[in-house]
C-alpha positions, -999 to 999 in steps of 0.1 A, spaced: -3 3 -3 26 27 9 46 16 -28 13 20 -46 18 57 -30 -20 49 -8 -5 51 25 30 68 34 59 44 45 76 65 75 33 62 86 33 31 88 64 24 100 55 46 128 22 26 128 37 -7 133 59 6 160 36 18 184 13 -10 177 43 -37 186 59 -22 211 25 -12 231 15 -45 230 50 -64 244 42 -40 268 15 -44 278 23 -85 277 58 -81 292 35 -61 326 11 -84 323 38 -117 328 49 -97 359 11 -96 374 0 -130 367 35 -148 360 39 -184 365 10 -194 378 -8 -180 354 11 -199 327 7 -230 352 -27 -231 340 -22 -238 304 -5 -265 297 -11 -258 258 13 -230 262 39 -250 276 62 -259 255 64 -222 241 75 -211 272 97 -232 276 115 -230 247 115 -192 252 126 -193 292 156 -215 279 161 -190 250 160 -162 280 182 -176 301 208 -182 272 205 -151 255 186 -124 271 197 -97 254 195 -105 217 161 -125 229 147 -93 241 160 -73 207 146 -99 185 116 -124 192 96 -102 169 113 -122 146 111 -162 157 82 -180 149 59 -202 168 72 -181 200 62 -144 191 27 -144 212 40 -155 242 74 -142 250 64 -106 264 42 -120 285 72 -149 297 103 -124 296 82 -104 325 70 -134 342 110 -141 342 111 -107 364 133 -87 342 137 -52 352 109 -28 340 135 -2 325 162 -30 305 130 -41 291 114 -14 281 147 1 265 153 -33 243 119 -35 235 121 2 223 146 -10 202 134 -38 186 106 -28 181 119 5 158 141 -23 139 112 -45 137 88 -19 122 115 -6 95 130 -40 85 92 -50 74 81 -15 66 110 -18 36 102 -54 35 73 -51 22 75 -22 8 103 -30 -17 82 -66 -17 54 -38 -37 78 -28 -61 89 -66 -64 53 -73 -69 45 -48 -93 78 -54 -119 67 -93 -116 27 -85 -121 34 -55 -147 -2 -47 -142 -6 -47 -107 -31 -15 -101 -61 -36 -121 -56 -65 -96 -46 -44 -61 -81 -36 -48 -90 -72 -59 -62 -82 -31 -65 -60 -8 -106 -67 -4 -93 -110 -2 -67 -99 25 -94 -76 46 -119 -99 42 -92 -130 52 -85 -108 84 -121 -103 94 -127 -141 86 -100 -153 115 -105 -120 141 -144 -132 131 -130 -173 143 -107 -161 167 -134 -145 192 -162 -166 180 -147 -201 194 -170 -231 195 -180 -243 232 -168 -271 239 
């Protein structure tokens, strides 16, 4: 969307930064508040949280800086970091830096992919609104599915 001129790349990156930073700060503090007792009640999370605790023990700073890039554990990591009692100012600073790196990297990759897609597809303008519509529909369907889970 930024490559096509619908959005300004700087604002896309700033919005991505603010969203990921705020969300991760929130889950960090939830982890500090609810902690290990919350995790113990969720056995399905144990494999992921165990991986995060292990990584955090071995490579604390790189994990905090780069967890956004780790598929499979990205969502539980800020909560686990909070539960591990890492100092809030340390997490704040590293989370700020990590969120900035992530937002810039993903923003530029998306922008570059837009250039690449346009060069490959040639007449992408003819199809971009359809593609956007499909992406919005998929996003809404996933959101609806996540909020309307069948009762067991």
